[in-house]
Backbone as a ProteinNet text record, in pm:
[ID]
protein_1_A
[PRIMARY]
MRQHAWRGPRAAVVAATGLGVIAGLTLRTADYAGVLPPGTPDPELGLSLRLVCAAAVLIAGTLAYLTFARKQDEPLAMASLPGLVVTGVVLRHLVVTLPHAADFEPAARITPGSGTWVLLVSGIAMTATGLAAAFAARRAT
[TERTIARY]
427.4	292.3	222.6	256.3	193.3	231.6	351.4	395.6	300.4	249.4	158	29.1	-13.2	-141.4	-140	-24.6	-19.2	30.4	81.2	134.9	25.2	-87.7	-199.2	-253.2	-281.8	-329.9	-229.7	-100.8	-1.5	-5.7	-13.7	-21.2	-150	-258.4	-386	-377.4	-305.5	-287.7	-208.9	-104.3	-25.8	-112.7	-195.1	-284.1	-385.8	-440.8	-538.7	-475	-353	-287.1	-253.3	-227.8	-208.4	-334.3	-449.8	-576.5	-594.2	-546.1	-551.4	-467.9	-351.7	-267.6	-339.4	-400.4	-474.7	-587.6	-659.4	-767.4	-711.5	-598.8	-537.8	-493	-449	-404.8	-521.2	-641.1	-757.4	-822.3	-787.7	-844	-755.2	-810.5	-732.1	-624.5	-504.2	-395.8	-370.7	-441.4	-429.6	-565.3	-602	-725.8	-688.4	-748.8	-722.5	-851.3	-880.5	-1009.2	-1007.1	-896.4	-889.5	-849.8	-852.8	-809.6	-662	-582.8	-439.7	-413.5	-319.2	-288.5	-231.4	-243.2	-190.8	-41.7	-3.1	137.4	176.6	84.3	115	115.6	218.3	220.2	100.4	49	-61.7	-11.9	-79.2	-30.6	-58.6	-130.6	-159.1	-30.2	-32.6	79.2	102.6	226.6	259.7	238.9	221.8	197.3	312.5	435.6	549.6	550.8	516.8	512.8	395.9	284.8	171.5	209.7	286.5	330.2	427.8	513	603.8	523.2	419.9	334.7	261.6	214.1	145.3	240.1	364.5	463.6	491.6	495.3	516	401.7	278.9	164.9	178.3	223.2	243.9	346.9	454.7	558.1	502.6	429.8	373.5	273.1	191	95.9	166.2	273.2	351.3	411.7	462.8	522.1	417.2	298.5	190.4	152.4	144.2	113.2	221.1	347.5	456.5	452.9	409.6	398.4	296.4	181.6	81.4	130.2	194	235.6	347.9	442	558	540.1	437.5	411.1	532.2	591.8	707.8	687	747.4	738.2	843.6	946.6	1056.8	1013.5	929.9	888.9	811.6	725.8	644.7	730.8	843.4	933	978.6	991.4	1033.7	925.1	802.4	694.1	721.5	815.1	849.7	913	979.9	1045.1	943.8	843.2	742.4	666	645	578.8	658.9	790.2	877.2	875.8	867.7	862.4	736.3	621.1	495.1	498.7	544.9	552.6	645.8	760	854.8	799.4	728.3	668.4	568.7	484.2	381.5	443.4	544	610.5	678.7	734.8	792.9	685	570.6	458	414.2	409.4	366.9	472.2	596.6	701	756.7	776.1	841.7	742.4	632	540.9	446.3	373.8	264.8	307.3	417.8	454.1	484.5	516.7	547.2	423.4	307.9	183.9	161.6	208.3	191.5	267.4	372	444.3	357.4	268.9	181.6	71.1	-6.9	-124.5	-170.9	-140.9	-180.3	-330.3	-411.7	-556.2	-604.7	-520.9	-564.8	-577.8	-506.6	-510	-494.4	-381	-355.9	-329.6	-403.9	-388	-383.8	-328.8	-327	-469.1	-491	-621.7	-637	-754.4	-782.3	-693.3	-659	-571.7	-435.2	-385.2	-255.3	-258.4	-364.5	-373	-394.3	-473.1	-493.1	-361.3	-287.2	-157.3	-59.6	-57.7	35.9	5.2	-120.9	-158.9	-129.1	-160.1	-135.2	14.2	94.4	239.3	297.8	252.8	303.1	259.2	133	84	159.9	189.1	263.7	404.9	466.6	602	602.6	507.8	501.5	475	387.4	357.1	478.1	548.9	670.7	775.8	790.1	886.5	843.9	713.6	664	694.4	676.3	708	857.6	939.2	1084.2	1123.7	1064.7	1095	1045	928.4	876.2	967.6	1017.6	1108.2	1238.5	1284.7	1409.3	1393	1278.9	1252.9	1241	1189.7	1170.5	1302.1	1408.1	1536.8	1621
-4085.6	-4093.7	-3959.4	-3883.1	-3752.6	-3656.8	-3674.8	-3588.7	-3597.9	-3719.8	-3737.7	-3660.4	-3646.3	-3580.4	-3433.9	-3370.1	-3226.1	-3193.1	-3290.8	-3264	-3216.7	-3287.2	-3250.5	-3111.1	-3077	-2941.1	-2832.4	-2857.5	-2757.4	-2738.5	-2848.5	-2838.6	-2768.9	-2796	-2729.2	-2579.1	-2540.8	-2397.8	-2330.8	-2396.4	-2339.1	-2324.4	-2425.3	-2416.3	-2304	-2290.7	-2184.7	-2046.7	-2033.5	-1903.1	-1871.2	-1974.1	-1951.6	-1893.8	-1947.5	-1890.9	-1748.6	-1723.4	-1587.5	-1490.5	-1536.4	-1450.7	-1420.6	-1523.8	-1502.1	-1402.7	-1417.8	-1323	-1182.6	-1171.1	-1040.5	-974.5	-1056.5	-1001	-949.1	-999	-952	-829.8	-801.7	-685.5	-563.2	-447.3	-324.2	-322.5	-280.1	-272.8	-130.1	-33.8	105.7	172.7	247.5	325.7	473.1	548.7	692.2	763.2	863.3	932.6	1041.7	1111.8	1224.8	1180.1	1272.9	1246.3	1281.5	1186	1210.3	1297.6	1390.2	1475.6	1393.5	1444	1371.4	1341.9	1223.7	1183.1	1120.9	1114.8	1055	903	837.3	690.7	631.2	521.3	451.5	391.8	419.4	367.2	218.3	154.7	11	-70.3	-192.2	-284.1	-313.2	-302.1	-317.1	-458.4	-469.8	-598.9	-696.1	-648.4	-738.3	-796.1	-712.6	-761.7	-857.1	-833.2	-927.1	-1062.1	-1059.6	-1184.6	-1260.9	-1188.6	-1253	-1322.9	-1256.3	-1317.2	-1438.9	-1430	-1543.3	-1661.8	-1635.1	-1742.1	-1805.9	-1724.5	-1777.6	-1870.1	-1836.3	-1922.9	-2056.3	-2053.3	-2176.5	-2266	-2206.4	-2281.9	-2338.6	-2256.7	-2302.5	-2415.4	-2403.8	-2510.7	-2640.3	-2630.8	-2749.1	-2813.8	-2731.5	-2784.4	-2852	-2793	-2855	-2989.9	-2996.5	-3122.7	-3227.9	-3188	-3282.5	-3333.4	-3247	-3288.4	-3400.9	-3384.9	-3491.6	-3616.5	-3600.3	-3715.1	-3795.1	-3727.1	-3795.5	-3825.9	-3768.6	-3787.7	-3746.7	-3633.3	-3579.2	-3429.6	-3377.5	-3234	-3152.4	-3218.4	-3143.6	-3052.4	-3098.7	-3004.5	-2886	-2912	-2804.4	-2701.3	-2743.9	-2650.1	-2540	-2574.3	-2474.5	-2372.7	-2394.1	-2297.9	-2165.2	-2166.6	-2039.9	-1943.1	-1995.7	-1906.9	-1830.6	-1897.9	-1818.2	-1726.2	-1769.9	-1682.3	-1556.2	-1573.2	-1456.3	-1365.5	-1424.4	-1344.2	-1258.8	-1320.9	-1246.3	-1137.8	-1173.4	-1075.4	-961.6	-993.9	-889.8	-796.5	-853.3	-770.1	-673.1	-722.8	-637.6	-534	-574.1	-476.1	-367.8	-407.1	-306	-209.4	-264.7	-180.8	-86.5	-135.9	-52.1	51.4	6.7	93	190.4	144	228.5	316.3	261.4	334.4	426	373.3	449.7	568.3	561	680.5	802.7	781	893	943.8	899.1	939.4	1090	1150.7	1294.5	1370.9	1309.7	1373.9	1381.8	1281.7	1280.6	1385	1369	1454.3	1438.9	1536.1	1522	1501.1	1556.9	1543.9	1404.9	1326.1	1194.4	1097.4	1121.7	1034.7	887.9	854.8	718	631.8	522.7	429	287.8	194.5	56	4.6	-66.9	-125.7	-261.4	-318.9	-447.7	-558.9	-551.3	-652.4	-657.1	-541.2	-535	-612.9	-592.8	-659.7	-809.9	-851.6	-995	-1058.8	-991.9	-1043.5	-1053.4	-951.9	-951.4	-1065.3	-1081.2	-1188.4	-1325.3	-1341.6	-1469.9	-1500.7	-1401.3	-1422.7	-1458.9	-1391.5	-1421.8	-1561.3	-1597.4	-1730.9	-1839.5	-1816.8	-1915.4	-1930.9	-1820.8	-1825.4	-1901.5	-1869	-1934.6	-2084.1	-2121.8	-2263.8	-2338.4	-2276.9	-2339.1	-2356.7	-2257.3	-2269.2	-2377	-2386.3	-2492	-2629.7	-2644.6	-2772.6	-2801	-2696.2	-2715.6	-2765	-2706.3	-2751.2	-2894	-2927.8	-3064.2	-3164.4	-3127.5	-3217.5	-3235	-3127.6	-3135.6	-3222.9	-3211.2	-3295.2	-3442.1	-3468.2	-3607.7	-3677.1	-3599.6	-3662.2	-3687.4
1926.7	1875.6	1882.5	1983.2	1999.1	1886.3	1829	1719	1600.3	1571.7	1458.9	1478.3	1603.4	1631.1	1589.4	1595.5	1566.2	1426.4	1353.7	1219.9	1125	1123	1035	1062	1189.7	1216.5	1175.8	1193.1	1151	999.9	925.7	779.7	737.6	810	779	805.9	911	939.6	828.3	780	669.7	545	516.6	400.8	418.8	539.8	566.5	557.2	606	596.6	451.6	371.7	227.8	165.5	204.9	157.3	209.6	331.9	386.7	304.7	258.6	174.1	42.5	-16.5	-141.5	-118	-6.5	25.4	43.7	114.1	135.3	7.2	-90	-217.4	-300.9	-274.8	-350	-286.1	-161.4	-91.9	-114.3	-83.6	-94.2	13.7	-24.2	73.2	119.2	62.6	105.3	90.7	192.7	188.3	188.8	99.8	96.7	61.5	144.4	132.9	26.1	14	-79.5	-218.7	-310.6	-447.6	-458.1	-504	-516.7	-639	-628.8	-744.1	-860.2	-981.9	-1098.3	-1082.3	-1124.4	-1117.1	-984.8	-889.3	-759.8	-773	-720.7	-728.3	-654.8	-707.1	-642.2	-511	-400.1	-271.7	-249.8	-342.1	-327.4	-339.8	-286.3	-299.4	-447.1	-491	-632.1	-684.5	-815.5	-879.9	-856	-864.5	-845.1	-704.1	-604.4	-466.6	-445.7	-514.2	-506	-566.8	-675.7	-737	-646.9	-575.6	-480.3	-371.5	-320.1	-217.3	-272.9	-396.2	-458.3	-476.1	-514	-526.7	-390.8	-285.9	-150.6	-111	-151.8	-122.7	-194.8	-318.7	-393.9	-324.6	-278.3	-206.9	-76.9	-0.8	126.2	104.3	0.2	-30.2	-66.2	-142.5	-178.9	-54.9	36.5	159.3	247.5	253.7	331.6	269.7	137	69.5	97.8	88.9	115.4	258.8	349.8	489.7	503.5	437.1	440	367.6	252.6	171.3	237.9	298.5	357.5	505.1	565.4	708.7	792.9	753	823.8	843.6	952.4	979.5	905.4	853.6	794.2	679	583.2	478.1	533	631.5	687.6	760	813.6	881.7	787.3	659	560.7	529.7	578.3	556	625.1	720.4	784.6	684.8	582.1	484.6	399	336.8	266.1	359.3	484.1	580.9	607.2	617.6	637.2	514.7	396	273.5	272.3	299.4	300	407.3	526.4	635.2	597.1	536.3	496.9	391.4	293.4	188.1	248.4	339	397.9	491.5	568	655.5	572.9	459.1	370.3	323.8	288.8	244.2	355.6	478.5	591.4	629.2	640.7	695.2	592.5	469	369.4	293.7	251	163.2	238.2	332	392.3	480.4	553.8	631.1	544.9	417.8	329.4	256.8	299.4	233.3	243.7	350.1	365.9	257.4	201.4	92.1	-33	-51.3	-168.7	-154.7	-50.6	-31.4	113	197.6	338.1	356.2	267.6	282.7	244.2	178.5	134.5	251.7	360.5	478	438	378.2	334.5	457.6	469.6	580.4	524	600.2	552.4	532.6	423.8	396.3	463	451.6	515.9	460.7	332.2	273.8	340.5	381.1	448	578.4	654.8	785.4	768.1	669.2	643.1	601.1	513.7	470.8	587.7	672.7	785	882	918.6	1010.9	948.6	820.6	753.8	747.9	715.4	709	843.4	948.9	1083.4	1126	1096.9	1134	1059.4	931.4	853.4	907.8	942.6	999.5	1130.9	1219.2	1350	1336.3	1244.1	1224.6	1170.2	1076.8	1025.2	1132.4	1218.4	1328.4	1427.2	1454.3	1544.2	1486.2	1354.2	1290.2	1296.6	1284.3	1292.7	1432.1	1535.2	1671	1693.7	1636.7	1649.8	1580.6	1461.3	1388.6	1463.1	1525.1	1600.7	1724.3	1792.5	1910.9	1872.8	1751.9	1709.6	1678	1654	1619.5	1741.7
[MASK]
+++++++++++++++++++++++++++++++++++++++++++++++++++++++++++++++++++++++++++++++++++++++++++++++++++++++++++++++++++++++++++++++++++++++++++++

């Protein structure tokens, strides 16, 4: 009986983190103070990566809905996968793109924007919630 008490809040967390990803995608993912020289790639998160994150939100939302509809934790356990996708995309943006900002223009001082941090926190929360649901489903069997 106790398992039912936590299923709804876990699904709500996945839905809320999905909204967090959407919010993060609308915010700037890179801040730069200087003017970049002509031909310099835009340090913002690319459109293709934003679309991947948006697709992950759609999947996570569907899994949260299935959790409510079926009253089972198993669909929600799969929310860890879209969470890992979002986290991986943002970590790629942080680790691969931004450290090379000095190659573009040292005076630009490119740093991660607020959208990056919102996306990272949302992706980690979605992953953790999906894993918690997986452990709950495993304990129930």
